[in-house]
Backbone as CSV, one residue per row, in Angstrom:
resi,resn,N_x,N_y,N_z,CA_x,CA_y,CA_z,C_x,C_y,C_z
1,MET,24.953,108.463,140.000,25.410,107.937,138.593,24.844,108.575,137.379
2,SER,25.350,108.260,136.685,25.253,108.820,135.403,23.495,108.252,134.827
3,ARG,23.949,109.094,133.451,22.390,108.868,133.249,22.493,107.833,132.147
4,ASN,23.278,107.367,131.660,23.692,106.030,130.832,23.825,104.533,132.079
5,ALA,23.713,104.840,133.238,23.572,103.643,133.930,23.271,102.297,133.294
6,PRO,24.060,101.065,133.211,23.212,100.059,132.779,22.126,99.303,133.570
7,TRP,21.238,98.811,132.511,20.296,98.708,133.515,20.515,97.739,134.900
8,TRP,21.558,97.010,134.510,21.429,95.768,136.209,21.797,96.682,136.990
9,LEU,22.486,97.706,137.410,23.091,98.945,137.861,21.849,99.428,139.102
10,ALA,20.327,99.265,138.262,19.602,100.032,138.573,18.770,99.306,140.157
11,PRO,19.046,99.666,141.457,18.665,98.892,142.258,17.190,98.934,142.246
12,PRO,16.894,97.270,142.815,15.379,96.384,142.653,14.120,97.535,143.313
13,ARG,13.088,97.280,143.093,12.002,97.811,143.437,11.961,98.426,145.360
14,GLY,12.753,97.784,146.207,12.772,98.046,147.425,13.955,99.103,147.538
15,GLY,14.777,99.188,146.618,15.397,100.819,146.743,17.376,100.538,147.154
16,SER,17.637,98.783,147.374,18.587,98.352,147.971,19.923,99.022,147.143
17,ARG,21.055,99.597,147.426,21.986,100.030,146.791,23.241,99.008,146.608
18,GLY,22.616,97.938,148.353,23.683,96.963,148.421,23.296,95.799,147.247
19,CYS,22.233,95.806,146.684,22.350,94.830,145.487,22.730,95.611,144.499
20,ALA,23.120,96.878,143.892,23.869,97.685,142.980,25.061,97.052,143.002
21,GLN,26.096,97.422,144.638,27.119,97.260,144.978,27.805,95.816,144.957
22,ARG,26.880,94.957,145.252,27.348,93.700,145.230,27.160,93.402,143.427
23,LYS,26.313,93.475,142.350,26.715,93.481,141.014,27.833,94.414,140.387
24,LEU,27.814,95.549,140.874,29.045,96.545,140.516,30.672,95.554,141.190
25,ARG,30.947,95.088,141.930,31.908,94.147,142.528,31.700,92.986,141.296
26,PHE,30.684,92.039,141.120,30.988,91.117,140.371,31.271,91.962,139.052
27,GLY,30.642,92.663,138.490,31.090,93.101,136.842,32.285,93.539,137.228
28,GLY,33.199,94.071,137.735,34.593,94.687,138.247,35.503,93.250,138.330
29,ALA,34.679,92.602,138.815,35.677,91.151,138.404,35.970,90.318,137.541
30,LEU,34.774,90.551,136.970,34.666,89.571,135.421,35.650,91.149,134.104
31,ALA,35.230,92.221,134.493,36.115,93.160,133.785,37.654,92.950,134.221
32,GLY,37.556,93.590,135.238,39.395,92.908,135.275,40.241,91.639,135.006
33,ARG,39.251,90.225,134.754,39.805,89.368,134.474,39.905,89.486,133.068
34,ARG,39.173,89.812,132.352,39.259,90.646,130.922,40.112,91.293,130.257
35,ASN,40.369,92.453,131.362,41.472,93.492,131.305,42.706,92.843,131.343
36,ARG,42.983,91.942,131.949,44.476,91.242,132.516,44.932,90.623,130.838
37,THR,44.001,89.992,130.044,43.967,89.575,129.015,44.466,90.405,127.869
38,SER,44.114,91.139,127.736,43.680,92.649,126.508,44.343,93.816,126.542
39,ALA,44.948,94.240,125.638,45.983,95.221,125.481,45.533,96.181,125.305
40,GLY,46.444,97.145,126.065,45.611,99.060,125.703,44.463,99.296,126.824
41,ARG,44.144,100.129,126.721,43.260,101.126,127.603,41.818,100.025,127.642
42,ASP,41.555,100.206,128.776,39.423,99.759,128.187,38.464,100.619,128.666
43,ASP,38.086,101.378,127.904,37.031,102.495,128.734,35.559,101.584,129.654
44,GLY,35.493,100.019,128.840,34.090,99.677,129.400,34.780,99.262,131.401
45,LEU,35.871,98.820,131.077,36.558,98.380,132.776,36.092,100.331,133.397
46,CYS,36.472,101.193,132.904,36.940,102.517,133.608,35.119,102.969,133.432
47,GLU,34.512,102.682,132.774,32.768,103.239,133.300,32.292,102.050,134.149
48,LEU,32.767,100.932,133.936,32.186,99.964,135.756,32.614,100.419,136.522
49,GLU,34.168,101.082,137.237,34.372,101.464,138.085,34.256,102.511,138.048
50,THR,33.675,103.661,137.387,32.763,104.875,137.707,31.557,104.739,138.562
51,HIS,31.208,103.779,137.548,29.479,103.490,138.306,30.079,103.266,139.733
52,TRP,30.829,102.187,139.789,30.549,101.750,141.524,31.662,102.390,142.293
53,HIS,32.368,103.768,141.910,32.762,104.754,142.672,31.545,105.644,143.162
54,GLY,30.925,105.586,141.951,29.123,106.352,142.130,28.271,106.034,143.455
55,ALA,28.798,104.580,143.150,27.164,103.907,143.745,27.917,104.198,145.437
56,LEU,29.665,103.671,145.974,29.700,103.677,147.322,30.164,105.182,147.595
57,PHE,30.053,106.406,146.780,30.029,108.092,147.519,28.470,107.548,148.001
58,CYS,27.432,107.737,147.047,25.904,107.396,147.637,25.798,106.509,148.827
59,GLN,26.731,105.474,149.225,26.303,104.593,150.458,27.166,105.584,151.380
60,GLY,27.528,106.422,150.975,28.553,107.096,152.136,30.264,106.508,152.477
61,ARG,30.924,105.710,151.921,31.682,104.518,152.162,32.724,105.493,150.882
62,HIS,33.304,106.296,151.954,34.107,107.638,151.008,35.717,106.564,150.988
63,GLU,36.451,105.924,151.743,37.420,105.655,152.108,37.365,104.642,151.057
64,ASP,36.211,103.530,150.813,36.324,102.854,149.394,36.284,103.621,148.443
65,ALA,35.549,104.796,147.728,35.605,105.306,146.952,36.323,105.858,146.640
66,ASP,37.391,106.549,147.342,38.676,107.033,146.917,39.644,106.106,146.641
67,ARG,39.659,105.015,147.162,40.480,103.912,146.761,39.939,103.709,145.071
68,VAL,39.180,103.277,144.892,37.942,103.011,143.834,38.743,104.347,142.278
69,PHE,38.857,105.228,142.990,39.085,106.519,141.909,40.446,106.938,141.799
70,ALA,41.417,106.548,143.036,42.429,106.201,142.654,42.639,105.059,141.463
71,SER,42.404,104.377,141.320,42.501,103.230,140.244,41.890,103.792,139.259
72,ILE,40.540,104.254,138.773,40.028,104.895,137.858,41.184,105.761,137.064
73,MET,41.872,106.646,138.286,42.869,107.439,137.465,44.369,106.619,136.950
74,ALA,44.264,105.823,137.714,45.769,105.264,137.472,45.689,104.355,136.093
75,ARG,44.176,104.613,135.175,44.262,103.275,133.877,44.493,104.452,133.393
76,GLY,45.126,105.805,133.225,45.883,106.740,131.668,44.498,106.998,131.212
77,GLN,43.373,106.741,131.339,41.895,107.547,129.977,42.265,108.980,130.298
78,PRO,41.845,109.031,128.858,41.863,110.388,128.720,40.938,111.578,129.575
79,PRO,41.383,112.921,129.269,40.230,113.298,130.625,39.020,112.912,130.360
80,GLU,38.508,113.476,128.906,36.876,113.374,128.885,36.026,112.029,129.384
81,VAL,37.157,110.684,129.661,36.264,109.601,129.993,36.565,109.562,131.714
82,LEU,37.529,110.530,132.090,37.778,110.794,133.406,36.516,112.009,134.051
83,THR,35.566,112.506,133.618,34.935,114.027,134.099,34.003,113.354,134.968
84,GLU,33.333,112.218,134.473,32.263,111.821,135.879,33.079,111.595,136.971
85,ALA,34.076,110.703,137.065,34.274,109.969,138.186,35.268,111.342,138.693
86,VAL,35.655,112.603,138.382,36.288,113.618,138.921,35.419,114.561,139.300
87,ALA,34.102,114.803,139.096,33.266,114.888,139.443,32.600,114.152,140.650
88,ILE,32.559,112.876,140.903,31.947,112.505,141.697,32.958,112.776,143.027
89,GLN,34.086,112.711,142.681,34.797,112.886,143.739,35.239,114.441,144.180
90,VAL,35.058,115.168,143.708,34.845,116.664,143.939,33.780,116.448,144.710
91,GLY,32.327,116.018,144.530,31.273,115.776,145.790,32.146,115.247,146.817
92,SER,32.321,114.135,146.750,32.906,113.616,147.662,33.800,114.153,149.049
93,LEU,34.744,114.902,148.312,35.804,115.915,149.065,34.582,116.559,149.751
94,CYS,33.999,117.684,148.868,33.548,119.150,149.481,32.425,118.154,150.668
95,ASN,31.963,117.118,150.564,30.730,116.937,151.760,32.076,116.368,152.565
96,ARG,33.577,116.176,152.557,33.549,115.914,153.858,34.302,116.820,154.455
97,GLY,34.192,118.398,153.890,34.848,119.522,154.550,36.159,119.493,153.745
98,ARG,36.802,119.246,152.814,37.998,118.754,151.951,38.066,119.418,151.004
99,ALA,37.259,120.828,151.126,36.868,122.152,150.077,38.389,122.492,148.899
100,ARG,39.796,122.528,149.868,40.871,122.658,148.998,41.182,122.047,148.084
101,GLU,40.937,120.595,148.471,41.139,119.500,147.815,40.379,119.147,146.632
102,ALA,39.047,119.421,146.756,38.271,119.064,146.033,38.491,120.129,144.449
103,VAL,38.899,121.746,144.891,38.757,122.750,143.869,40.557,122.671,143.206
104,ALA,41.298,122.228,143.986,42.762,121.471,143.586,42.526,120.610,142.220
105,LEU,41.709,119.377,142.493,40.944,118.379,141.970,40.585,118.831,140.622
106,GLY,39.239,119.538,141.021,38.626,120.215,139.957,39.307,121.093,138.921
107,VAL,40.315,121.677,139.360,41.058,122.993,138.039,41.465,121.902,137.577
108,ALA,42.406,121.200,137.701,43.971,120.183,137.395,42.292,119.948,136.147
109,HIS,41.658,119.377,136.630,40.913,118.553,135.338,40.747,119.419,134.335
110,LEU,39.814,120.492,134.743,39.539,121.462,133.906,40.753,121.782,133.403
111,ASP,41.874,121.755,133.593,43.084,122.490,132.296,44.096,120.831,131.913
112,ARG,43.298,119.901,132.231,43.509,118.895,131.370,42.579,118.707,130.228
113,LEU,41.643,119.172,130.141,40.500,119.349,129.287,40.919,120.193,128.566
114,SER,41.700,121.089,128.872,42.079,122.801,128.101,41.050,123.957,128.031
115,LEU,40.481,123.851,129.101,39.951,124.708,129.747,40.312,125.429,130.862
116,ARG,40.539,126.802,130.375,41.341,127.762,131.599,40.398,128.574,132.334
117,VAL,40.788,128.221,133.693,40.321,128.498,134.463,40.709,130.607,134.848
118,PRO,40.486,130.933,135.175,41.168,132.438,135.788,42.046,132.076,136.875
119,ALA,42.615,132.626,137.375,43.476,133.262,138.547,42.293,134.014,139.265
120,ALA,42.717,133.474,140.786,41.827,133.946,141.525,41.838,135.599,141.896
121,GLU,42.799,136.281,141.573,42.621,137.631,141.574,42.001,138.888,140.443
122,ASN,41.633,137.735,139.048,41.191,138.167,138.114,39.518,137.827,138.149
123,LEU,39.453,136.758,138.986,37.587,136.075,138.663,36.959,136.851,139.004
124,ALA,36.265,137.884,139.662,35.549,138.349,139.346,35.044,139.152,138.352
125,ASP,36.222,139.797,138.316,36.364,140.582,136.310,36.122,139.382,135.107
126,GLU,36.787,138.666,135.147,35.796,137.816,134.287,34.710,137.346,134.201
127,VAL,34.439,136.673,135.310,33.279,136.399,135.369,32.382,137.675,135.234
128,THR,32.059,138.974,135.521,31.219,140.654,135.205,31.427,140.267,133.667
129,ALA,32.535,140.102,133.020,32.576,140.603,131.415,32.170,139.400,130.752
130,ARG,31.809,137.850,131.516,31.310,137.407,130.418,29.629,137.177,130.606
131,LEU,29.287,138.148,131.853,27.587,138.202,131.328,27.285,138.940,130.755
132,PRO,25.543,138.294,130.741,25.067,139.374,129.183,24.525,140.558,130.001
133,ASP,24.504,141.267,129.044,24.135,142.546,129.724,23.176,143.225,130.412
134,SER,21.862,142.397,130.102,20.632,142.097,131.173,20.397,140.834,131.608
135,MET,20.290,140.571,132.610,20.262,139.441,133.369,18.466,139.078,133.352
136,PRO,17.939,137.855,133.123,16.423,137.560,133.738,16.299,137.767,134.890
137,GLY,15.115,138.515,135.439,15.011,138.489,136.486,14.629,139.805,137.068
């Protein structure tokens, strides 16, 4: 979860993620009601869903997290708002042995952020060219 997680998302002293999950579900229901009555995008709802996505990932509830991720992506937010959710989803895909999908998602997101990813055949040369002349250690 992000370093800016709201105070109400923090699990109680017992460490219960279930409590955080219930709070996120309740917050999502309230935010969803608000979103239906407002025009345009809603960064607050996207942030809430991103926290929910992270909580589901931490619980190993990957199918539920996939559904929340699909909802986040369908909101049409700018790529910089989606970066945390994409990073969580990349980790989730990797943990499930779906590395190709994870790499494809990550590279596509970097492209949306206008960050150029070198082609596979040029990767070693480009990384070497960007390394400092002397490495510490």
